C-alpha positions, -999 to 999 in steps of 0.1 A, spaced: -101 574 279 -87 555 308 -50 549 318 -39 527 346 -7 521 366 5 500 395 17 511 429 51 496 437 63 482 470 77 517 477 43 533 470 55 549 438 37 550 405 48 555 369 27 580 350 16 566 316 30 585 287 -3 600 276 -10 612 311 25 629 313 20 645 280 -15 657 289 -2 672 321 29 686 305 49 670 333 84 657 332 112 645 354 116 667 386 81 683 382 58 683 412 22 671 409 -7 682 431 -34 658 441 -66 677 447 -97 661 462 -129 672 445 -162 679 463 -175 646 450 -146 627 465 -127 621 433 -91 631 430 -76 653 403 -39 655 393 -24 688 384 12 695 373 25 724 393 44 749 371 80 755 380 74 793 376 60 804 410 38 831 394 22 805 372 18 781 401 0 808 421 -23 816 392 -31 779 389 -38 778 427 -62 806 424 -83 786 399 -97 761 424 -73 754 452 -82 767 487 -61 786 512 -47 754 528 -37 742 493 -20 775 486 -1 773 519 11 738 511 23 749 476 42 777 492 59 753 516 68 730 487 84 759 469 104 768 500 117 733 503 124 730 466 155 750 470 168 722 492 158 694 468 188 682 448 165 667 422 148 700 415 161 724 388 
């Protein structure tokens, strides 16, 4: 199954409903874009629970990805759109 979307002038995209549902993602959630070894990109919803996020990170993300996730969580406390 394929879903498509457009990139707006502000470089934003709207996730199709089936993609959002499959990811379990909603408003205010963060998404990780992970480049595969074959050059393809994968989209992962980052759980709001830091423990779950770290477990997810351990299933395929490298140390640099883990550091970036940590930085995002540190900044999340400053993000007014974040719960």
